[in-house]
C-alpha positions in Angstrom: -15.6 -19.4 25.5 -14.5 -17.6 22.4 -16.7 -17.6 19.3 -16.0 -19.7 16.3 -15.4 -16.6 14.2 -12.8 -15.3 16.5 -11.2 -18.6 16.7 -10.9 -18.7 12.9 -9.6 -15.1 12.8 -6.9 -16.3 15.3 -6.1 -19.3 13.2 -5.7 -17.2 10.0 -3.3 -14.7 11.8 -1.2 -17.7 13.1 -1.1 -19.2 9.7 0.1 -15.9 7.9 2.7 -15.2 10.6 3.9 -18.8 10.4 4.6 -18.5 6.7 7.7 -16.3 5.9 6.6 -16.0 2.2 3.4 -14.4 3.2 4.1 -12.2 6.3 7.1 -10.6 4.6 5.1 -9.5 1.6 2.3 -8.2 3.6 4.4 -6.4 6.2 7.4 -5.3 4.3 5.7 -4.5 1.0 4.1 -1.1 1.9 7.4 0.2 3.5 9.3 -1.1 0.5 7.0 0.8 -2.0 6.9 3.9 0.1 10.7 4.4 0.2 11.0 3.1 -3.4 8.6 5.5 -4.8 9.8 8.2 -2.4 13.1 7.8 -4.0 11.8 8.1 -7.5 9.9 11.2 -6.8 12.5 12.6 -4.3 13.3 15.6 -6.4 9.6 16.5 -7.0 10.3 17.9 -10.4 12.7 17.5 -13.3 15.8 19.6 -13.1 18.9 20.7 -15.2 17.4 19.6 -18.6 20.2 20.5 -21.1 19.3 23.2 -23.6 21.3 25.1 -26.2 21.3 28.7 -27.2 21.4 30.4 -30.8 22.3 34.0 -30.4 21.9 35.7 -33.8 21.4 39.1 -32.1 24.5 39.3 -29.8 23.0 42.1 -27.8 23.0 42.9 -24.2 19.4 41.9 -24.0 20.0 38.4 -25.4 22.9 37.8 -22.9 20.6 39.0 -20.1 18.0 36.4 -20.9 20.6 33.8 -21.3 22.0 34.5 -17.9 18.4 34.3 -16.5 18.1 30.8 -18.0 21.4 29.8 -16.6 20.3 30.8 -13.1 17.3 28.6 -13.4 17.6 25.0 -11.9 15.1 23.7 -14.4 17.5 23.9 -17.2 21.2 23.6 -17.9 22.6 25.7 -20.8 24.9 23.0 -22.5 26.3 25.3 -25.2 25.9 27.8 -27.9 25.2 27.1 -31.6 25.7 29.1 -34.8 22.3 28.2 -36.3 19.2 26.3 -35.5 20.2 23.7 -38.1 22.7 22.5 -35.7 20.2 21.5 -33.0 18.5 18.3 -34.5 21.7 16.2 -34.5 22.3 17.2 -30.8 18.7 16.3 -30.0 18.9 12.8 -31.5 21.9 12.2 -29.5 20.3 13.5 -26.3 22.8 16.3 -25.8 20.1 18.8 -25.6 16.3 18.8 -25.5 15.5 22.4 -26.3 17.0 25.3 -28.4 16.4 29.0 -27.6 16.8 31.3 -30.6 17.3 35.1 -30.5 16.7 36.4 -34.0 18.6 39.3 -35.5 17.6 42.8 -34.4 15.8 41.3 -31.4 16.9 44.0 -29.0 16.2 46.7 -31.5 12.7 45.5 -31.8 12.2 45.6 -28.2 13.5 49.3 -28.0 11.4 50.2 -31.0 8.2 49.0 -29.0 7.4 46.2 -31.5 6.3 42.8 -30.1 9.6 40.8 -29.9 9.7 37.2 -30.2 12.2 34.4 -29.1 12.1 31.1 -31.0 12.2 27.8 -29.2 12.7 24.3 -30.7 12.1 21.3 -28.6 11.9 17.4 -28.6 8.4 16.6 -29.3 9.2 12.9 -29.1 10.0 13.1 -25.3 7.3 15.4 -24.0 7.8 14.8 -20.3 11.4 16.0 -20.4 11.0 18.7 -23.0 8.0 20.1 -21.0 10.3 21.1 -18.1 12.6 22.9 -20.5 9.7 24.8 -22.2 8.2 25.8 -18.9 11.5 27.4 -17.8 12.0 29.1 -21.2 8.5 30.5 -21.0 8.8 31.7 -17.5 12.0 33.6 -18.2 11.1 34.8 -21.7 7.5 36.0 -21.2 8.3 37.7 -17.9 11.3 39.5 -19.2 10.8 43.2 -19.7 13.4 45.8 -20.3 13.6 49.3 -19.0 16.1 51.6 -20.8 16.6 55.3 -20.5 16.9 57.8 -23.3 20.7 57.7 -23.7 20.7 53.8 -24.2 17.9 54.2 -26.8 19.9 56.9 -28.5 23.0 54.7 -28.6 20.9 51.9 -30.0 19.8 54.1 -32.9 16.3 54.8 -31.5 15.0 58.4 -31.3 16.0 59.8 -27.8 12.9 60.1 -25.5 12.7 61.3 -22.0 12.4 59.1 -18.9 12.4 55.3 -19.1 10.7 53.1 -21.6 9.2 49.8 -20.7 9.3 47.4 -23.5 6.5 45.1 -24.3 6.6 41.6 -23.0 8.7 39.2 -24.9 6.8 36.3 -26.6 8.1 32.7 -26.9 7.3 31.0 -30.3 7.8 27.3 -29.8 7.9 24.5 -32.4 8.5 20.7 -31.9 11.3 19.1 -34.0 9.8 15.6 -33.8 6.2 14.4 -33.3 4.6 17.7 -34.4 1.1 16.5 -33.2 2.6 16.3 -29.7 0.3 13.3 -29.0 2.0 11.6 -26.0 -0.4 8.8 -26.4 1.6 7.4 -29.2 4.6 7.0 -26.8 2.4 5.7 -24.0 0.8 2.9 -26.2 4.3 1.8 -27.3 5.5 1.8 -23.8 2.6 -0.1 -22.5 3.2 -2.9 -25.2 6.8 -3.3 -23.9 5.8 -3.3 -20.2 3.0 -5.7 -20.9 5.3 -8.0 -22.8 7.7 -8.0 -19.9 5.0 -8.8 -17.4 3.4 -11.7 -19.2 6.7 -13.3 -20.2 8.2 -13.2 -16.7 5.0 -14.7 -15.2 4.3 -17.4 -17.7 7.9 -18.6 -18.3 8.6 -18.9 -14.5 5.5 -21.1 -14.2 6.4 -23.2 -17.3 9.8 -24.0 -16.0 8.3 -25.1 -12.7 6.0 -27.5 -14.4 8.7 -29.1 -16.5 11.2 -31.8 -15.3 14.1 -33.9 -16.5 11.9 -37.1 -16.3 9.3 -35.4 -18.7 12.0 -34.4 -21.1 13.3 -38.0 -21.3 9.9 -39.3 -22.0 9.1 -36.6 -24.6 12.5 -36.8 -26.4 13.3 -40.6 -25.8 16.7 -39.4 -24.9 18.3 -40.1 -21.5 21.3 -37.9 -22.0 20.0 -34.5 -23.5 22.8 -31.8 -22.8 21.2 -29.2 -20.2 22.5 -26.3 -22.7 20.3 -28.0 -25.5 17.4 -27.9 -23.0 17.8 -24.3 -22.1 18.3 -23.1 -25.6 15.4 -25.0 -26.8 13.2 -23.5 -24.0 14.2 -20.1 -24.9 13.9 -20.5 -28.6 10.4 -22.1 -28.3 9.0 -19.5 -25.9 10.5 -16.6 -28.0 9.0 -18.0 -31.2 5.5 -17.6 -29.5 6.1 -14.3 -27.7 8.0 -12.4 -30.3 5.2 -12.4 -32.9 2.6 -11.6 -30.4 4.5 -8.6 -29.0 5.3 -7.5 -32.7 1.6 -7.8 -33.5 0.6 -5.7 -30.5 3.2 -3.1 -31.4 1.8 -3.3 -35.0 -1.7 -2.5 -33.7 -0.3 0.8 -32.3 0.8 2.0 -35.6 -1.9 0.7 -38.0 -5.0 0.7 -35.8 -4.3 3.7 -33.6 -2.4 5.8 -36.1 0.8 6.2 -34.4 3.6 7.7 -36.7 6.5 5.6 -37.8 9.4 7.4 -39.4 12.0 4.7 -39.1 12.9 0.9 -39.6 10.4 -1.7 -38.4 13.3 -4.1 -38.6 15.3 -2.2 -36.0 12.0 -2.2 -33.6 11.5 -5.9 -34.4 15.2 -6.6 -33.5 15.0 -4.8 -30.2 11.6 -6.4 -29.3 13.2 -9.9 -30.1 16.3 -9.3 -27.9 13.9 -7.8 -25.2 11.7 -10.9 -25.2 14.6 -13.3 -25.0 16.0 -11.3 -22.0 12.6 -11.6 -20.3 12.5 -15.3 -20.8 15.9 -15.8 -19.2 15.1 -13.5 -16.3 11.9 -15.4 -15.7 13.9 -18.6 -15.4 16.4 -16.9 -13.1 13.4 -16.0 -10.8 12.3 -19.5 -10.7 16.0 -20.6 -10.1 15.8 -18.4 -7.0 12.5 -19.3 -5.5 11.9 -22.8 -6.8 8.1 -22.2 -6.7 5.9 -20.9 -9.6 3.7 -19.0 -6.9 6.7 -17.3 -5.4 8.2 -16.5 -8.8 5.0 -14.9 -9.9 4.7 -13.0 -6.6 8.2 -11.5 -6.9 7.5 -10.3 -10.3 4.2 -8.7 -9.3 5.9 -7.2 -6.3 8.6 -5.3 -8.4 6.6 -4.9 -11.8 5.2 -1.4 -10.7 8.6 -0.2 -9.6 10.4 -1.4 -12.9 7.5 0.2 -14.8 8.2 3.6 -13.1 11.8 3.3 -13.6 11.4 2.7 -17.3 10.9 6.5 -17.6 7.6 6.7 -19.6 5.4 7.8 -16.7 8.2 9.9 -14.9 11.2 11.2 -16.8 14.5 9.8 -15.5 15.8 13.2 -15.4 13.5 13.9 -12.5 15.0 11.0 -10.3 18.0 11.1 -8.0 21.4 10.4 -9.7 21.6 6.9 -8.3 18.1 5.9 -9.7 18.9 7.6 -12.9 21.7 5.1 -13.5 19.4 2.3 -12.6 16.7 3.6 -14.8 18.8 3.9 -18.0 20.3 0.4 -17.3 17.2 -1.8 -17.1 16.1 -3.5 -20.3 12.6 -2.0 -20.5 14.1 1.5 -20.6 16.5 0.6 -23.5 13.8 -1.0 -25.7 11.4 1.8 -25.2 14.2 4.3 -26.1 14.9 2.3 -29.4 11.1 2.1 -30.2 10.6 5.8 -29.5 13.7 7.0 -31.4 12.9 4.8 -34.4 9.2 5.6 -34.7 9.2 9.2 -33.8 12.7 10.5 -34.8 13.5 8.0 -37.6 16.6 7.2 -35.9 19.1 4.6 -37.6 21.6 2.2 -36.1 24.2 4.8 -35.2 22.0 6.6 -32.8 20.8 3.4 -31.2 24.1 1.8 -30.7 24.2 2.3 -26.8 20.7 1.1 -26.4 21.5 -2.1 -28.3 24.8 -2.6 -26.5 22.8 -2.4 -23.2 20.4 -5.1 -24.4 23.4 -7.3 -25.5 25.0 -7.0 -22.1 21.7 -7.9 -20.4 21.3 -10.8 -22.9 24.5 -12.3 -21.7 23.8 -11.8 -18.0 20.3 -13.0 -18.3 21.2 -16.0 -20.4 23.8 -17.1 -17.8 21.3 -16.6 -15.0 18.6 -18.5 -16.9 21.0 -21.4 -17.8 21.9 -21.8 -14.1 18.2 -21.9 -13.2 17.4 -24.5 -15.8 20.5 -26.6 -14.8 19.4 -26.3 -11.0 15.9 -27.4 -12.0 17.0 -30.4 -14.0 19.4 -31.6 -11.4 16.8 -31.3 -8.7 14.3 -33.2 -10.7 16.8 -35.9 -11.6 18.0 -36.4 -8.0 16.9 -39.7 -6.4 14.3 -39.3 -3.7 15.2 -40.8 -0.3 
């Protein structure tokens, strides 16, 4: 005769395996995350970060170092500029994340035995991506030593010597263009506010829709024929009126209490947060429309929350993901709102530089609104259907 404890264990096992909602999550979840995270980190490191070159020396040595950079798979030379002043506009548009500068008489200083230097400007507002470019630049530049014979020295205007001369190692002098303090915690705090806003909105709004009904709406409004569109819009507006100020206040704490810099317009960040919140409300309704259960709706969000957080690019740069996941990363709403907040606060970016991110949010707004309206309509019709 089996013990009561073993009987209870067997009962629990049967109960779990008899409910598809539970056993799919328990059994398929680990495999899903293993493949999903494996895909995100598939490359193992960030590759082909675009950089630009400013060659004010036009020497054989500067060309050799440029070729060495071109052979690295960590960076990709996107072009050449006439002066360092041309780099910030490219950086704001994400055409390049670092700039290598060869000063005048660079090769001459090497041949003279002086301590030669190469300048490097980089994006201090996007440390994860810029760090890859800086690492490649340092590795190439600091290890580059030049051996020249006496004839080459003489041709360069240096007194002829015998044998070969080994120049001193070249030093890289780096300087951030934005976020000079290089405090990545500023960016992390801003991202965490956005991710937290997404999570609490999706969880709470899915539950709120599940607890509502057409009968309750009729009792509260005294109207038997309230259009479903009005119901949907009122739900979104009422929820947004609560969540947007809360999210804005949390973001305000990052700047006021924790000292994060803000070089741009708070209005642009507020607009981005407002669109983001409305999108999350509609997506939460869409989740409920799929599962018709507050518990399953919350489960699904919790199941995917970590994945969307990683795909947002603030813990692992999207440049380090495979191309397919890069497209998904830059398409999801949280990536675009994080990009707007980062560019406004740390770069002082204006509307022109933020157009593509706002367009992405507007496209999501249309899609999410249609999805959310479908879910509310489905819920109201199910609740109003006569029971048999």
